[in-house]
ZALOTOR-957135 format. One record per residue (C-alpha): x, y, z. Coordinates in steps of 0.001 Angstrom, whole numbers, plus 500000, padded with zeros to 6 digits. Example, Ala and Ser with C-alpha at 12.3 -4.5 7.8 and 13.67 -1.06 7.14 Angstrom:
BEGIN
512300495500507800 513670498940507140 
This chain:
BEGIN
500000500000500000 501301503454499134 501767505719502135 499975509067502226 502218512151501991 502699514200505172 499895516619505891 499948520128507288 498472520305510836 495193522167511217 495498525192513538 493721525269516882 490642527499516886 487815528340519244 485506529808516628 483244528089514078 484859527480510716 483549528755507397 482055526043505161 484217525076502209 482723525703498767 480990522653497341 483593522471494565 486463522005497015 487429518587498425 487026518001502178 489755519721504193 489556517163507020 489902513401506847 488176512729510174 486090514987512402 485997513700515986 482997514787518046 483052514938521843 485067512934524337 487631515544525374 488811515735528949 491477515133531553 492415511992533481 494181511730536818 496211508512536833 496817506574540060 498721503278540013 497373501038542767 498786497758544148 495761495722543058 492232495885541659 489750495722543236 491434497907545830 490836496642549375 489568499188551868 492251501005553824 492517504346555536 495273505389553142 497673504161550459 501144505440549643 501508505957545866 505240505804545194 504822506068541421 503180509478541753 499741510809540881 499655512466537466 497050514433535562 497123514627531764 494758515486528935 493299512535527095 489863510936527155 488278508848524422 487803511603521815 491264513019522475 492887509600522096 491056508798518858 492071512182517445 495645511631518624 495767508188516995 494380509464513708 496820512387513567 499774510102514360 498792508006511338 498915511058509066 495198511789508780 493992515382508790 492019515469512022 489740518022513658 488097517763517087 484894519507518193 483791519576521808 482718521653524784 485771522636526841 485907524671530031 487945527807530647 489892526097533424 493265524384534028 491898521102532665 490777522877529504 494238524350529120 495667520822529177 493244519738526441 494081522730524257 497809522189524752 497552518494523803 495894519354520496 498273522195519737 501376520078520426 500158517280518139 498875519499515334 495237518509515818 492621521101514902 490318521919517804 487069523840517895 486606524294521646 483135525592522477 482623527149525944 481547524742528690 480547526699531823 480359523472533837 484074522891533231 486182520434531294 485366516748531787 487641514923534181 488093511432535527 490272509422537890 491782506189536592 492973503549539044 495469501341537211 496445497903538528 499813496137538089 498432494089535174 497321497197533257 493606496902534033 491880500097535062 488900501400537004 487652504800535840 485716507272537995 483985509945535889 482978513364537202 479458513753535791 479041517226537297 480946518736534361 478094518425531921 474614519901531606 471412518367530151 471200521252527688 474714520825526260 474535521083522474 476763521663519463 475603524729517472 474035523367514251 475802525890512043 479209524951513420 478418521250513163 477196521499509568 480250523438508391 482708521041510032 480797517988508761 480747519372505216 484539519719505334 485120516111506459 485484512724504777 484425510851507908 483001511632511366 483770509698514551 481118510229517224 481668509628520937 478664508691523098 478381511963525018 475055513783525328 475849516585522817 476702513905520255 473403512109520912 471551515334520133 473641515797516982 472896512385515423 469900513482513272 471897516358511771 474896514113511172 472927511390509409 471284514044507233 474733515404506296 475507512174504432 479059511814505783 480048508287506906 479937507874510681 481661505677513232 481134505350516963 482490503474519957 479919502017522368 482681501007524827 481432498489527420 477804498401526225 475876495428527537 473770495175524391 470638496318526231 471075499876527536 468798501987525290 471035505068525481 473590503439523171 471144502244520528 470817505490518507 474595505586518137 474740501910517165 472025502286514556 473265505561513020 476898504602512425 478428502943509384 481224501509511553 480544500468515154 483181499627517751 482489498189521194 484075496061523872 482983492475524329 483617492707528083 479953493130529071 478417491011526301 477029487570527083 476735486749523378 479032488987521265 478083487384517949 474370487914518545 474929491546519548 477000492273516451 474343490821514172 471604492798515945 473523496046515435 473937495336511723 470338494216511248 468735497176513045 471077499913511821 473157500782508805 476539499478509950 478672497867507263 481287496860509828 480888496056513536 483898495241515729 483861493931519302 487300493952520887 488068491199523388 491495492090524766 493979489229524685 491388487087522887 491450489355519852 488240490719518369 485043489835516524 484538491421513100 481187491455511318 481515492880507823 478807492729505163 477123489875507029 480242487727507466 481579487147510974 485284486475511476 487636486333514457 490570488728514560 493624487306516284 495263489293519040 498683490796518398 501488490350520909 502444493704522451 505952494848521487 506822495538525138 505427494695528593 501781495644529153 501559498561531578 498113500053530952 495078499152528847 493717502702528896 493291503979525337 493683500591523651 490157500656522249 490627504221520989 493895503213519301 492128500239517679 489389502504516328 491840505082514968 493935502479513135 490843500722511777 489569504038510389 492994504763508896 492767501486507005 489205502145505913 490007505610504595 493037504135502809 490816501662500946 491896498516502802 489707495456503376 487838495174506705 490165492326507693 493247494477507116 491607497367508959 491000495074511935 494616493888511868 495748497517511918 493464498019514903 494851495019516758 498420496224516220 497631499740517411 495679498467520417 498556496201521469 500974499115521158 498723501307523327 498882498756526146 502641499321526390 502341503100526875 502159504318530495 498854505940531408 500636509167532257 501595509671528576 499430510506525579 501166508671522745 500021506709519696 501623504418517157 502896506152514009 502043505223510434 505451503830509502 505580501593512570 502015500397512014 502631499466508393 505956497794509215 504329495586511840 501376494839509591 503748493658506870 505515491266509255 504602487644510044 501049487106511197 500480485486514615 
């Protein structure tokens, strides 16, 4: 496969962009909606953590920008795709971290004001890389919305849109489907029953989710495809690989051995999604896209939670060209 030439980073902005004329090609490969925020990382001796009055954390407690939308955008940009991120971001220290992350990695950001503050979470990370996330739900409001004009102009300038499952994105789904741009989403640890996730599952052309909470992954994948418009549905299963349903055919994707010791699984699903979308936008088969995802997800597990770092395009393609497991 021929590699894409390097692209010029999109500048960070906090104002709506002007729609591109219809005669011009899209200026953005992937528009990422929602999912920005800050995580505080705490390495704990075990999970679940037994009750104690206090714990001494010798490895330190670190706060860095990077929630699901940030990590998908980071992964896409590292693979050479022109990426833009739209979300509500607070005028606070956490928001400054989010803006800095995008600026340092050349990721375009339209940061709309969020009076409730930038989303934040605490991640407890065990010695085996598993995590427990505690999300601060106070930093959102029921009326949070993306301005339609801003959303339409950014969508019109994009080849693909990746939608996180935040409330503003739920409200935006009708406008996005009407825009006619291919969509993807990540349902994370959906149990296959929670009705909140269903509009996302049924609106997207590519659906990612974790198999962790699914009693019957194959049945869930088929239900998503039958009730929505998805052409590809992927359920990641950690060390057991993944399930791929593409155009009605279900296959198993083998796991890829991490290139270094596993230190943290945080961001592995986001890395998988970014690499899968890179393959899709490059014209690869669904099976190749899933292999890209497995490689990127394995790489993410070797990156400490305190760092925001994704696999690059050259490394991804080199590993993909190597022997299969």
